[in-house]
N, C-alpha and C positions, 0 to 999 in steps of 0.2 A: 353096300352094307346098310341095312336099315338101323335107325337109332331113334330113340325118343328125344323129345325136346330137352334142352338143358334144364336141369333142375338144381336149385340151391342144395348143397350137400354138406357144407363144412360148418356152418354156423347156426346156432339156435336162437340168437338174440334178435330182437325186432326193434324197428324204429330207426331214426336217423340221428346221429350224434350232432351236437351243436357245432356251429361253424368253426370256432376257435376255442382253444383251452383258456380257462379263466386267467391263467397266469401269463398270458401273452401280452406284451405291451401294445397298446392301441396304436402307437405311432408307426408300427411296422406296416399297418394297412396302407400307408401312403408312400411306401418306399418301393419303387420298381425293382424287380428282381427277386423280391421276397414272395413266399407262398401266400402270405396274407394279402398282399396287393392283388395277386392274380385271383384269389378267391373272391375278394370284394368285386372285382371287375366282372367275373363270370357270373356271380349270383345276380347281378343287375341284368344280364342277358338271358339267364335261365334260372329263375327262382326255384325250380324243382330239381336242380342238379343234386347229385349224391356226393356227400363228403364221407368217404370210407375212412374209418378211424378204428384203431385197435384199442379197446378199453384198457388193456394192460400196458400200452405204450402210446399215449395220445400224441406224441411228437411225430409219429409216422402216419401220414395222411395222403389220400389220393382223391382227386376230383374227377368224377365221371358224369357225362351228360347224355341222356337218351335223346334229348331234343336235338343235339348236334351229333347224330349218327353213332351214338355209343362210344364217343371218344373218351379216352383218358386224357384230360387236358394237361394235367401236371401233377407232380407229387413233391413231397418234402420228407426229409428225415428229422427235421428239427422244428416242427410246428410253424406257426404263422410267421415268426421271425426268420425262419430258415430259408435256404436257397430254394427257388422254384426251378425244378429240373426241366420242365417242358417248355418248348418254344410256342408262344401264342402270338398270332398275327392280329393285334388289336384293331387295325384298320379294316380288316375283313368283315367286322361286325357292323360297320356303318352302312347305311343306305340299303338299297334293294340287292337281292342276290345277283351275282355277276355271271356272265356266260363262261363257258369252258370249265371252270372250277372255282369253288369258294374255299380258299385256303385259310381256314380258321386256325390252323396249327394243331397242336396237341401232341403229347409225347407218345401216344399210342393210338392209332386209328386202324380200322378194318376197311380194306378196299377189296375189290375183285379184279382179277385179271382174266384174260390177257388184255393189256392196254393197246397193243398193236397186233399186226398179223392178220391172217385170213379169218380168224375167229374173234377179232377184237370186240370188246364191249364199249369202246369209246368212240367208234366211228360208224356212221351209217353205211349200209351197203352201197358200193359203187363210188363213194367219195374218195378224194385224195387224202392220204394220211399226212396231213399237215396241220399246224396249229389252228388255222381258221376253222377247220372241221372237227376238231377234237372236243368232245363233251363228256364230262364225268357223269355217269348215271346218277339220277337224282336220289336214289335210295342210299347212296354212299356219299352224297354231296350236300343236299339241302333238306331232305325230308326227315322228320322226326321218327324215332323208333318207339315201339311199345314196351313199357316196363312190365315184365312178367312177375318179378318178385324183387323185394328190396330189404336188405338187412344191413346192420351197421358195418359189416366188412365185405358185403357182396351186393352187386347189382346185376340182375339177369334181364336181358332185353331180346326182342326179336323184331324182324322186319320181313315183310313179304313184298315181292316185286315181280314184274314180268319184263325181261330184257330182250333186246334184239341184237344178235351179233352181226358181224360184218358179212357173214355168209348167208344171212337171212333167216337163221334159226331163232325161234322164240324160246326163251328159257324162263320157265316159271320157277321161282326160287323162294326159299325161306332161309333167312340168316338168323342164327341164334348166337348170342354172345353173352358170356358171363365174365365179369371182372371181379376178382377176389383179392383183397388185401391179405398179404401173408404175415403171420406173426414172426417175431424174432426167431423162434424155434424153427418155423417152416422155412425161413430164409436160410438158416444154417443147414437144414436138411437138403435144400436145393443145391447148396454149395458142397455138401458132403463133409462139413466141418462145423463144430460149434463156434458161435460168435461170443467173444468176450465183451465185457462192459465197455471196453475202449473202442468199440465199433458202433456207429450209428447207422442202422439200415432202414430203408424203406423198399418193399418189394411187393409185386402183385403178379398174379397169373391171369392171363386172358384165355378163355376156352371158346373157340370159334367153330361154328358148324354151318355147313352149306347143304341144304336138302333140295332134291328135285321133287317139287310138288306138282309137276305137270304129268302128262299122260304118255310122253315119249322119252326114250332113253337118250342120254347124252353120249355120243360116240366120237371116234376120231374123224368121222365123216361130217357130223353135224357141228363139231366143236364142243368144247367143255370149258366152263369157268374154273377159276382157282381162287383160293383164299390168299390174301396178301396183307401182311401186317407191317406197318411202318411206324417207327419211333422218330419223332422230330424233337431234337434236343438242342440245348443252348451251346454254341461253340465258344472257343477261346483260342488265343494265340498259342496256348500250351496244351491243347487237346489233341490226342492222337487216337484214331480208330485202330483196333486190333482184331484181326480176323484169322484165327487158326485154320489150316487147310491140310488136306491129305496130300502128301508129297508124291505118292505113287500115282502114276498116270501119264498120259501123253498129252501133248498140246499145252497151250498156255494155262497157267494156274487160274487166271481170272480174265474176264473181259474188262478192259479199262478205257475203251475209246468211245463210249456212248456219246459224249459231248466233246469229242476231240481228245487227242493224246493228253494224258495227265503228265505234267512236268516231272522229271525224275527226282527232283528234290522233294516232291510231295508224296511219293509212294516208294516202298521198298519191300523186299522179301528176305526173310532170314529164318532158315531152318524150320520151315513149315508154318511160318507166321507172316501175314501181310500187315504192313503198317501204312496208314493213309492219313494225311494231314486233315484235321477237322477244325479249321479256323474260320470257316464261312467267308473266305476271301477269293476262292477260285473254284469255279463250277466243275465238278467231275463226279463220275459214278463208276463203281466196280460191281462185278457180278460173278458168282461162283456157281457152277453146276452142282447137281446133287452128288456127282461122283467126287468132286473136290471139296465140297463144303463139309464142315463139322457142325454139330448142333449147338454152337456157341459163337458169339461175337461180343465185342465190348469196346470200351474206350476208357482213357484215363485223362482227366483234366488235372495237370500237375499244379496249376495255379491255385485251384480251389480244393485240391486233394480229394477228388471224387472219382471213384472207380465205378463204372457202369457196366453191367453184364446183361446180356440177353440170352435166354435159353429157349430152344425150340426143337421141333422134330425135323430130321432130314431123312428122307427115304432114298437109300442108295439105288434102289431098283425102280423108283417112281418116275413117271413121265411128267417132266416140267415144261411149261409153255414158254415159247419164245415171245417176248412182249415188244420187240422192236417195231417201230412205225414203218413197216414195209411188208410186202408179200414175199416171204422168204421160202426157200425150197423145203426146209424142215421146220414147221411151226411147233414141233414137239421136242425141241432141244433148247431148253431155257435154263434160267437161274433158279437156285433154291435160296440163295443168300445174296443180298445187295447192301451196299453202303453208298451214301451220297454226301458230298460236301457242296453247300450252296456257294454262289459267288455272283458277281455282276454279269449281266447279259451284255451283248455287244453294244447296246445303246446306253450302257451305264446303269440301267435300272436293276433293282434286285428285290425279290420278294422277302428274303430273310434279313439277316443271316441265320442259318441253322445247319445242322447236319442230321443225317438219318442212318439208322440201323434197321434193316428190313429182313423179314423171312417170308417165304412163299410156300404154299402147299403144292403137291402135285396136282395135275388136272383132275377134275371131278367127273370121271367117266361113270355116271350113275344111271341106273334104271329108275323108274317112277318110285318115289318113296325112299330112295337111297340117300345116305348122308355121308359126308366127308368131314372130318374134324381136324383142326390144327391148333395146337396150344403154343403160346408165346409168353414167356415170363420176363419181366424187367426188374432188375435189382440195382439200386443205387446205394453205395457204401461210402461212408466217410469215417474219419477217426485216425487211430494210430497207424502211422505209415508202415511200420514193420508188419503189422497184422494185415494191412491191405496188400503188402508185397507178398505175403504168404498166400493170400487168396488168389492174387493174379498168377502166381507161379502154378498153383494147383489147377485153376480153371482155364487160363489162357495159355499156360506153358511158357510164360516169360516173366521176368522181374520188372518192377516199376522203373528201375534204372535203365533196362533195355528199352522200355517204351519211350522214356524221355530222350534217350540218345539215338533212337532209330532214324529220326529225321532232323534236318537242320532247324 
């Protein structure tokens, strides 16, 4: 399918809103965990970052950086003094770029798959699929992106690159990415219900496109890439990931042994909903195929009373790529939705802690000039518990009490 480059389409205002509202206390800039602290830190690393702000509700803010591969680094529903929802790896910004991956963090980043398998983009042809040989492509790791357009509530970016997959196929690609801050009304429309004044939201939509700008088609024989969106979020002892799924089907609901078996006290299934502990204390990952996944996943932090929802597309008939680090018999049987909880490695070291909610597009089997798109929306909601409970029931199919009691 051919498609034009992403164009700004929602907002008519121009310019960049000032970094913080005038009524925000200045001492919040020195308090870790607040949005003001993260904004100050990130502006020192990228003076040109975009602070997306709704003129009608300046407490809802989102930080986006083209210099750092189009990442949404973090967001807040309550201005500079409010909670910063994204996980940022402050140490990763020190010194020279590191091998393998530069994990800057960020509550929404765009990657490409497959990570492993015969058409991997992370391993050179003929190498063993082990950590020593694993390398994230520079276009989604260290290289800056080009800003196409910039408005108060939207940043549009692009990146061109040529990648070599494990099978030796060269892929000439263009990535287009738009990040759009949603108004309160648009958040309500995404949820299918109006928001009262007792709910504080921040939400944004990312529209991502992958285009074949080469002269050869991407086929099942050459291998094809896919779009992969990952949200890195702050964990807590009272945070639970919630993943609704289709109950009809054969085989396991989810793959849960990516990093070894997940202890039973950390994962459970109840009437079409998977619950997964997100405390950043035990490394584990789950994955659902396109047949099992629904177009929504979320989490609830009971301690901070934050309901997070991610909305995305799932193609029940799509071909999803297996991303495991091995040469599997069927590289075209993979996940559409993933979730990850960080934890210590065998040597006791740990990158985080953080947890992730992820969505993946089908494989991009495209002819020259063809494009594939994948949208992924992130909503953070705070405020009245009864209203949050109503939203959770409608969107995730469970009450907040069920979420809190699902796991020890």
